N, C-alpha and C positions, 0 to 999 in steps of 0.2 A: 542173413535171414532167408536168403533165397536158394540155399544149397540143395534143398530137396527137389527143386524144380529140374535139377540136372538129370534126375532119374525119371522124369516124365517126358512124354512126347511134347514137342514144341506146340504152342498154341497156334491156331490158324490166324492168318492176318485179317485185319479189318476189311469188310466189304468196301470197295472203292466208292467214291461219291457218285459216280455215274450209275451205280447199282442201287441208289436210294430211290426205289420205285415210288415211294410215297410222294416224291416231288412231281413226278409225271401225273400221278393221280390228282394232286392238288391243281394241276393245270388243266385237267379235263373239264368239260362242260358241267356246270351245276345241274342243268336240266337236260335230260335225254328223252326218256319215254315214261310217262306216268302209267302206273298200273291201275287205270280207272275202269271200273265195270259200268256198262251202260245202265242208266236208270232214269226215271222221271224226277222232276223237281218235287220236293215234298212241300207241305204247307209252310208258309213263311220263308220260302226260299226263292231266290231269283235264279233263273237259268241263263247261262252264257253259252249253252251248247250250240245255238244257232249263229254264233259269231259275235265278235266284239269290235267296237271302234274305240281306240285309245285316243283321247283328245288331250293334248298337252297345252292346257290353257294357263299354266302357271308360268310367270315370267322367269326366264332362265337365260339371261344374256351371255353367261359364261359356259353354257351348255354342260353344266355339272350333272344334269339329270338324264343326259343321253343314255348313259349306262343303265340307269334304273328302268327307263322305258324299254331299252333293248332286252333287259332281263325279263320284263313282263311278257314281251313278245316271244322270247325263247320258252318261257313257262307255258304260255298258251299253245305254242306249237308242239311242245312235248305232250300235251293233252289232246292233240288233234283238233284244237279249237281255231277256227278261222278268225283272222283279225285284220283290221286296217289301222293306220296311224295318221293323225292329222293334228295340226295346231290351230285349226279353225273350227270353233264349236258349231257353226252353221252347216258344216259339211257332213255331219253325221247322218247316217241312214236311220230314219225314225223307227224302223222295225228291228234295228240292231241294238243290242245291249251296249251301253257306253260306260267307259271308265274315264272320268274327267278329273283333271287336277286343276285347282283354282287357288288363288291367293286369298287368305282370310286372316284376320287378326287372332293371335293366340297369346297366352300369358307368358310363355317361355319358348326358346328355340326347340325344335324337334317335336313339339306337340302337334298332334294331328287329330282331325275329326273325319269320320266317314259316315256318309248317309247312303243307305242302300234301299232302292225301290225295286219294283219288278223290272225296270228298264235301265236303271242307272246306278253306278257307284260313284258318288261324288267325294273326292279326296281333297280336304282343305287343310292348309297350313300356311304359316307366315314365312317359312324359309324352305330352301330346297331339301334340307335333311328331314323335315317333317313330311314332305311329300314322299321322299324315298321310303321312310318308315311306313307310311300309309300304303304304298304299293306293295311292299313286302307283306304287310298284314293281309291284304287281299289274297295274295298267293297262299299264305298259311291257311286262311279260311277254306280255300278250295281244296287244299291237301287234306284238311281235317274232314271234309265232307266226301272225300274220295271221288271228286268229279268237279265239273265246271259250274259250281253252285255257290251262292253267297247268301248269308242270312239277312233277311229284310229287317231293317231297323237302323238305329244310330248308335255310334260308339265314339268315344274319344280316349286318347291315351297321351300321357305326357311323361317325360323322363324325370325320374327322381335322382338316379345316378347319372349325372349329365356328362361326365368325363369317364370314358370306358376304354382303358388302354391295355393293349396286348402287345405281342411281339411275334416276329417271324419265327416259325418253328425250327427252321433249318439254317438260319443265317449265322455267319461267324460271330463269335462272342467278343472278339477284339481284346483278348487277355490270354495269359499263358495257359497251356503250353504252346498253342499254335500261333497266337498273336496275329490272327487274320482280321483285317479291317474290311468290312463289306464295301466301303467307299473307295478302296484301293484296287478293286478288281472290276471286271466287266460282267460278272454274273448278275442275273436277274433274280433277286430274292423275293420279288413281289409280282408274280405272274397274275394276269387279270382275273382268271377264275378263282384263284386263291383269295384275292382281295374281295371278290364277289361273295365267297363263302363267309369271310369275316364280316362283311357288311351285313349280311343276312342275320348274323348272330349279334347284331347291335354294337359291334366294335367301331368306335370312331377315332381311335388313336393307336399308333404303333410306336414303340420306342426302339431306338438303335443306339449302340454305344459309340461315343465319340471322345476324343481327347483334345483339349485346347492345344496341346503341343503339335498335333497333326494339322489343325485347321486354322489356328489363329496366330499370325505373326505378332511379335511383341518386341518392344525396345528392351525389355528386361531379359529376354531369352532369344538371342540372335538365331539360334538353330530351329526355332519353332516355325511351323507352317511352311515348310519348304515346298510341299506339293499341294498347297491348299486349294489352288484354282481347280485342279482336276477333281479332287475329292468333292468340293462343293458343287461342281457341275453335276456330278452323279447324284448328290443329295438333292439338288433342284429337280432333276428328272424324277427321282423317287417321289418327292413331294407332289409334283404335278400329276403323276400317275395315280397315286393314292387319293388325291383330292377328288378324282372322278367317281370314287366309291364312297365319298363322304368321310374319308379317313385322313386324319392329320398325322404328321410325323413329329415325334418328340425326341429331342436329343438327350440321351442319358449320359451323365458324366459324374465322376467323383473328383471335383475340382473346387478350389485350386490345389494343386499337388504340393505336399510338403517337401522338405529337402533331406537328402541323405538316405541311408538304408537301402531298401530293395530297389534296384535300378528300374524295373519295369513300371513301378508305381510311383516313384519319387523323382524329384528334380535334383540335379547335381548341386552339392553344397557350395561349390565355388561361386555360384551366382551371388551368394550372400556377401562375398568379398567386395563386390561393386555396389550391391543394393542391400545393405544390412537391414534396412527397415522392412524388407519382405519377410525376414525371419522373426518368429515369435517364440512361443512356448518351446522349451527344449526338454526332450525325454530320450535318454539313451542315445542312439545314433541319429535321432530325428530332430529336425527343427521344423516346427509347424509354420504354415503360411499365415502371416499376420494381416488380416483384413481391416484392422483398426488403423493401420498406417495409410498415409495419403497414397503411397506407391501401391500398396495392396488394393486399395479401392480402385485405383486407376486400372490395374491389371484386370481385375474381375470385370469391371464395367466395359473396358475396351474389348475384351474377348467376346462378351455377349453381344456387343454392338457389331463387331465384325461378322459374327456368325449370322445374326438375324438381319443385318443389312444386306448381306450377300445372298441369303435365302429368306426373303421377306415373308414367304407363306409357310415357313416352319411353324408348326403348331405350338411349340413350347419347349421347355427344358425341364428335365427331371434331374435333381442332384441329391445324392446321399450326403447330407450335411452333418450327420451325427451317427457314430457307431461303426464305421467301416474302416477306411484308411486314414492315415494322418493327412489332413488337409488344413482347414483353418484352426485357430488356436483352441477353440472349444469343440472340435469335431470328434474328440475321443471322450467317452463318458468319464474316464478318470480325470481328464483335464478340467471337467466342470467342477470337480471338488478341489483339485490342486493345480493351480495354473501359475507359471512363473514368467509369462510374457510381460515385458515392461509396460505394455499398453493395455492389452486385453485383461490382465489380472486386476486392473483398476476399474473394470467395467463388469456388469453382470453378463452372464451368457445370453440372456434374452436381448440385451442391447446389441451385443456383437452379432447375433443372428439377424436381427432386424436390419442392421446397417448393411451387412453383407448381402442379404437378399434384396435390399433396396438398390444396391449398386448393380446387381444382376438385372433387376427389373428395368432400371433406367437404360441399360445397354440394349436389352431386348426390345423395349418399346420404341426405340429409334428406328428399328427395322419393322416391327409388327406390334402396334399398340394393343392388339387383341391376343397376343401370345400369352400362354399360361406358364407360370413358374411353379414347379412342384418341389417343395422342400421335404425331403424324405428323412425321417428320423428312424434309422434302422438300429434297433437295440435288442438283440437277442441275448446279450451276456450280462445284463445288469446284476443279476444275483451272484455272479462270480466275485463281485466286489464285497460281498457280505451284506447282511440285511440292512444295517444302518446306512451304509453308503448307497445301497440301491434305493432306499427310500428317499435319500437326499437328491439323487440324480432324477428320480421320478418327479420330485417336487420342482426341480429346475426345468424339467421338460414341460410341465404345466405352465410355468411362467413364460417359457419360450413360446408356447402355443398362444398364450394370451396376447403376446406382442408381435405376432407374425403380421407383416404388412398386409393391407387390403389387397385383394385379388390374388394373393398367393394361395396355392393349394397345399395346405399342410398335410403331409402323408405320414402315417404311422402304421407299423405292423399290426394287423388286426388281432392276431392271436398271441404275439410274444408276451410272455410273463402272465399269461392266463394260467389257471390252476385246474388240473384234472385230477379227480379222485379215482384211483385204481388200487385194488387190493387193500382198501381201508386206509390208504395213505395219499397225501397230496403230492402231486408231481408238477413241476413247472413245464409249460409249453414254451420252448425257447425260440425256435425258428418258425417258418411257415407251417401251418397244419391244416389239411383239409378234413382230417378226422375230428378235430376239436372245433366246436361251433364258435365259441368266443362271444363277445370280445373280451380282451383282458382289461383289467382295471386301468392300466396305464393308457391304453388306447381310449377308453371311455372318458377318462379324466382330461386328456388332452383335447378330445373332441368337444367336450363341454366348455373348455376354457377359451376357445377361440372367440374373437369378437367379430371383426369385419372379414376375416379370411374364410375360406371354405376348407372342408376336410375331405381327404381321400383315404380310403382303406387300402393298404397293401395286403393282398391276400392271393391265394392260389385258387384258380377256378377249375382247370382241367385235371391236374394232378399236383403232387407236392413232393417235398423231400422224402416223405414216407415211402413212396414208390413212384419213380419217374421214368420207368422203362416200359410203360404202356402209354398210348397217346392220351388216355383219359381214364379216370376212375369213376364209374357210373354211380355216383351218390348225390344226385340232384337234391335229395331231401335235405342234405347238410347245407347246400347253397340256399335253399329256401329259408332255413333257420338263420343263417348268417345275414342274408339281405334283410330279413325282418328286423334283426337287431340294428343293422345299419340305418334303416329308416327311422327307428326310434331315436337314434342319436343325431338325425339330420345330416347324415353323410351324403355328399353329392358327387364324389369321385371314387374311382376304383382303378388301381393298377392290378390287373388280373393275373399276372404271371411274373415269374423270374425268367430265366432262360428257357425253362420248361413250363408245362402247364397251359399251353396255348394252342394246341392242335384243334381245328374246328371239329366240334363234337357235340353230343347232347349236353355236355356240361357248359361249353361256351354259349350254346343256344339258351340254356337255362339262365345263365347270368344276364344275357341280353334281355330276356323276357322279364326277369325279376327287377331290372333297372327301370321299368316303366310302371306307372300307375294305370289301372288299379291292380293291386296285388291280390291274387286269388285268396279266398277267405281262409283256406287251410292247406296244409301240405299235401294231403291226398288229392285234393282238387287240382292243385298245381301240377303234381306228377302226371295226372291224367291229361291235363291240357298240353303238357310238354310232349307226351308220348303220342297223342292221338293223330297229329298230322302225318306221322310216319308209320305207326303200327296198326292203325285202323281197328279191326275187330279184336286184335290182341292187346289193346291199350291197357286194360285192367291187369292182365297177366304181367306185362312189362312193369307197370307201376308197382305191383306187388314184389317183383324181383328187385327193383330198386330199393324198396324198403328193407328187404333182407340184406342187400349190400350195405345200406346205411348202418344197420345194426351190427353187421360184422366189422365194418371199417371203424366204427365208433369205438371199438375195443383196442385199436392200434396202441401198442405200448407208448406211453407218454414219457419217453426218454430220448433225448436228442440223438444218441449214438445209434439207436435202432432205425433212425432215418438216415443219418449221414453215412453210416457204414453198412447199410443193408440190415437184414438179409433179404427183405422182400424184393428189393430191386433185381437181384440177379443171383441169389444163392443157388438157384436151380442149375447154374452151370459152374458152381464151385466144385473142386475136387473134394472127396471125403477121405480122411486119413485115419485108418485104423491104428497105425503106429504113429505116435505123437511126433510132430515136426516143429511145434512151437512157432508158428508163423502168423503174422499179423493179418487183420482184416483190412482190405483195401477200401478207400473211400468210394462212395457211390457215384460221385459227380466227375470222376476222372477215369481215363483209360490208362491202366497200369500194365506193365509187361508181366508182372507176377499175378497169379490168381490169389484170391483170398485163401488164408490158411485155416488153422484150427483154433485160433484164439477167439472163439465166437463170443466169449463172455464180454469182449470189448463192446458188443452191441447193446448190453443192458446193465452191466455192473456199474455202480453198486445200488441202483435204485430198485431192482427186482431180484428176487432169488431165482435160481434156475428153474425150480419147479413152477414158480409163478409165471415165468416167461413161456415155459412149455405149455402150460394150461391156457394161457392167453392166446398163443398161436393156434392151439387146438380149437378153441372157441371161434376164432376168426375163420378158420378153415371150415368148420362145421356150418356156421351160419351163412358164409358165402356160398357154399355148395347148394344150399336150399334155393338161393336165387338163380344159380346156374341151371339147376334142374328144371326150373320153370321155363327159362329161355330155351333150353334144349328141346322142349316139346313143341316149339314154334318152328315153322318152316317157311320163312320169308323168301320170296324170289329175288328181292332187291339185294345186290351185293353189299351195299353199305350197311344194311341191317344184319346181314350175315356176319360181317366183320365186327359189328357191335357185339354180337353173341360171342365171337371169337375173342374179343378183348376181355369179356367177363370170364371166359374159360381160361385164358392165359393168366389172369389175376388169381383165379382159383388154384391153378397149378403152382403159382409163385407162393401163395399163402401156405399151401400144403407142404411145399418144399421147405419153407422156413420152419414149420413145425417139425418136419423130419430132421433137418440139420440140427436144430436145438436138442432134439431127443437123442440123436446119434452121439453127439459129443458128451452129453450128460452120462449116457451109458458107458461110453468109452473111458471117460475120466474116472468113473467109479468102479470100473471093471477090476482093477487090481485089488480092491478092498473088499470084494465079495467072496462068499464061499464058492467052492468049486462048482457045485450044482447050479448056483445062481449065475456064476460066470458063463457056464455053457448055455443057460437059458437066455441070458442077456445077449450073448454073442449071436444067438439065433435071431433074436429081435433085431439086432443091428443088421444082420444079413438081409432080413426082410425089408428093412428101411432102405438099404442100398438098392435092392431089386425094385422097390417102389420108385426110387429116384431115377433109376434107369428108364422106367416107364414114363415118368413125368417129363424127363428131358426129351424123350422121343415124341411125346404128344405135343409139347411146346414147339418142338422143331417143325412139326407139320403145320401148326398154327402160324409160325413165323414165316414159313415158306409162302403161305397164302396172304399174309399181311406184313408188309415190309416195315410198318411202323413199330412192331413189337421188338423190344430190346433196344430201341434207339433212345439215347439220352441226350437231350439238346445241349446241356451244359458240357457234357463230355465230348460233344461234337462227333459222336460215333455210337457204335453199338456195344452195349454191355453184354448182350447175348445175341447170337444169330445161329442159324442152322449148323454151320461148320463147327462152331465152338461148342454147341450142345452135343454134337457127335463126338468131339474131343473128350468131353466130360463123360459120355457114355463109355468110351473106351477105357478111360481111367477107372471108372467104377467097376467095369468088368475085370480089369487087372487086379484091383483090390480084392474082389471076390475070389479070383482064381489063385492069387498068391498070398495075400496077407491073412485072409481068414483061416485057411488051413494051417498056416504057421502058428497063429495065435491059439487056435484050437489045440494043436499039439502041445503047446506050452502049458495050457490049462490042464490037459489030461495028464501031463507029466508032473503036475503039482508045482510048476515053476512060478516065481514071482513075475508078474507082468510089468513091463516097462520100468525096470528097476532104476535106471538113470533118471527117468522122467519123474518118478514119485519120490525120489530121495532114498530108496532102499540101497542103491549103489551110487551115492552122490559123486558128481564130478566137480572139480574146482574147489574153491575155498569152503571150509566148513566151520561152523561154530556149534559146539555141543553144549546143550543146556539141560539142567536137571529140572524136571517138572515139580512145581510147588516147593522148591528148595532154593534158598538164597545164600547158602553158606558154601557153595562150591562154584565160585564165580571165575570165569575166564575173561581176561581182558584182551581185546583186539586193538592193535595200534593202526592208525591210518597212515597212509604214505602218499607222497605227491603223485598225482595222475600223470603218467608219461605223456598223454596227449594234451595236457593242460599247459598253457603258456605261463606256468608258475616259475617263480624264482626259488629253486630248491633251497638255496642258502637262507633266504628269508623264511621259508616254511619251517626250517629247523627250530625257529623260535615259537612255533605253534604246535607243539607235540599234543596229540589227541588220541584218546583211547575210549573204547566203549565196552559195555557188558550188558547181558540180557538175561532176564528171568521171566517165568510165566507160570500162571496157575489157570484154573478153570474159567476165570473171569477176565483176566487181564494179561496183556503183554507189557513188560516193563523194560525200559532201556535207559541206561545211565551213560552219559557222555561226559568225559572229563577233558576240558579244554585248557591247555596251558598257553600263556602268552606273556610276553614282556611289555606289551603295549595294550592300552584300552581303546578298542574301536567299536563304535555302535553297530557297524555292519558285519560284525563277526557272528556267523550263524551256522547252525548245523541242520542237516536234512536227513531224516530217516525215511527210507523208501522200502515199503513192504509189498511183496507179491504174496498174498495170502493163500492162493491156490494156483496150481499150474494152469497156464493159458488164461489167466485172469489179468486184468489191468492192475497196475500197482496203485498204491496210495502214498502220498508224500506228507510228512509231518515236519514242519519247519519251525524252528525257534531261534531267536537271537539272544545275545547275552543279557538283554534287558527284559526278556520274558515275552517279547512280542511273538505271536504265533500265526501260522498260516497252515491250512489243511487243504490239500488238493485231493479230493475224493471223486473226481470225474463227474461231479453232479453239482447243480446249482443249489441243492438243498444242503444247508449247513448241518453238520453232525458234531455235537459237542460231547460225545461219549469218549472223550480223552482229556487228559489234563497234563500240565507241565509245571514243574517246580524248577526254578533257576536260583542259583546263589553264587555270589562272588567268593572265590577262594584265594588263599595267599598267592597261588601261582597262576591264577586266571579265573575261570568260571566253570560251573557245572550245571548240567540240565538232566532232569529225570522225567521221562515220558511214560505215562501210564495209559495204555490204549485198550479199550474194551474189545474183546474178540468180536462182539456183535457188530462192530463197525464194518467188518468186511467178510464175515462168513458164519455159517451155521455152526452151532456148538458141537454137532456130531462129528465134525472133522477137526476139532480144535487141536488134537495132539499130533496131527500129521506134520511132517516137515514143512517149513515155509522158506521163502527166499527173501533176502534182505540186502540192503546196502546202506552204509552210513557215510556221510561226507561232511566236510566242514569247509566253508568258503569265507575268505577275508578279502574284501574289495581291494583292488590294486596290489594284492599280494598273490592270491591264487587259491587253488582248491586241493584238499587232500581227501582221500577216500579209501574205504576198505577195498573196493573193487573198481577197477578202471572203467570209466564211462565211455562206451562206444556208441555215439549218438546215431540214431536213424535219421533219415530225412524227416523234417518236421511234419506232424500231422495235427489237424485240429483236434482239440480235446486232449490228445495224448502227447503233444509236444514231440521231443526227440527221444522219448523213453525207448529203451531196448532191454528186453528181458534177459539178455545174456550178461547184463551188468551186475547181477546179484550173486551172492554167495548163499550157501545153505545154512539154515538153523535146524539142527536135529535135536529133538527132545528125547531125553532119557526117561526112565520110569520114575 
């Protein structure tokens, strides 16, 4: 698939980590110099201009508040306000304004009350974190007033979202491909001013990835924990540092690990030879870890005890207990419905969950009785099981939620399996979404089902899978709506990010503000409250721009591939291919050596038509541009505000580029089928698109030079775009203009067929010729063993198979004749259809008993096909009738398609029309490779 890259200039190398300037910027002082204009105090305002005495009268034996007091002093100093500091209330100068912290009873931790008179601001709380929040509130009020003034009166605030967890923006993710563990090096991922910024935004927890195998010695696994002392020493240091800012560290893990399969994520199977009771449910190469056994309980409990005993101030543990990798016997959604563990299968999933979490709690509490255990149900794929199975799993999830042990924080994806209506159709929101408000029904049902446990929402605050190559997406209005819904459900925790979505920004500040009562009475008031401390007289303009951004972003296509595979992340540095190359789109969350190619339909098919996706991108671009135009009229002197405008501009360029790329490839793919005059007109439009993209890449390069955050993707651990790569793209586009466009124009003017091999006018490889609307001229194609398959050719001779195809205006019909000397239930055939060039394929699977499966790259089932199977004297036969509407518009129905047919018999092998050359596995698309298909050419 990468042959065409040989003819392109090599891509520039990634910027080295010591060039990640945003790290130095995060280390810079939060407060430098306030741009305060001299003025007099207004009515009902207290003035601090003549000086301030900070009186630390709150008991703080562990000196946790030293940082908060120092921050207040830095803040005052940045405003040229003189101050003194004392822990003796009697030492205050009576003529000086005092800020005094005192102990007072409150209903919950972090609650604070502030009373402001002409001469004093009294901050009252029952704990250090309430005092910290109160001091930050005073700073915010002074920023809002543009000077050292505070509003006379009383106020009180208390947290509704009590646990607010984020993550280091640039820390190693401890998984492939780099497999870097932040506890194994000497780097400081938590510089003090970075933590200070996070604390000001209300964050009181940070998660980091750990593995039991790295940190926890075990009698079951002799090789575990070989370097645990050094790692846990660094963890203790990190915990101690973060504690000074009111931030706890949570260990994130996907444990206990199952056995076999992928080495990075699984334990070796030979452990089960000595401890067979650790093994439970079996599926393919995996054995799941059985926590219903005494040995399984011992392992889980001992690991938690070891971790929290050695790091007793660790805040808690977050575990994905459902929906990710093979861990305990009910950790996979399909296992909930079909479980073969000799112990767990006799128990309900809820019972197994409760017992496993109880073991983790017991171990944790021996080290820290106040630690929090977060049980995360991560379930983006439910609907791939089919509607009935999905409903059954959701029902079990509700039962699990009802039996979660007390004090556990049950965490569920806030948006997953929500339904968004776009273009008159429902679309499932599968993974995290900042564009969709939510919550999904499965989240709400689980939240309502809990008894003594608390509930946490897994959501994205700064950005999401939709676009993670900017530090934040400025749509605080969506957060207002999300947190409003969270309050209605009584949610008290939030994990605010995955590896991305966590950079300190207006969005993380908005989440912190929305986590406390009272909630502003409406969204517009909230937006103005959020903007006013920073934007002053421009507050209303900024709030209006945010509303435009919200309206634009809310139209983001509700299809998983448009998030996971771009294009908004980085298509602004994809090459554009006028001549087809049939190359895949690369995942957004990984750094791949090959650039994304021209199979852009992978981003949306088959949930949207190409005209729909183009119009959606146009609308996003148009609405986003309205907000950018408002911000560009502002001239802030503050660099941080200037870069906020730059982020909005960068996003505008990325939205516009997505629209351009979608338009370009629609025009290109349809170019061979147009009249000569229309071909020339469309070619000129494509030329203008390429020129626009050159300009867009240049503009983004200038923004990225000024803001090193742009293009950085935290999960990819590097840059998806950066100035040198944008320049590389500009060179490629100029080459296309100079070489490819003149060549294609000459072909058009000469009346030649464009891209004949690509469109099937001059098909290469295997061909099946079919008559349109006739079934009396049938060609049979015989399948043969795949050379790359570990099949026994002699055995396969007993499974002769042939297929034939007919079509009319409504349906594609395929008949497969399967001969066999034996009857096996796992005998199945797969028909793979690529309906248009550079589109994903769809797979139609049927076994001899008539059981069917349809892979249409979508969670939405599509029943516009049917199958008839029958047993024959020599085996069995299947006839598939597939409506053209399943995969393409009727106006292209008679164009050639590409297809493959295969038959698989377990423990015997596979035979196919065309050999399968698997690509490296990709989410959604598996190992599909477009070169695996032969042509179907339709006659008249």
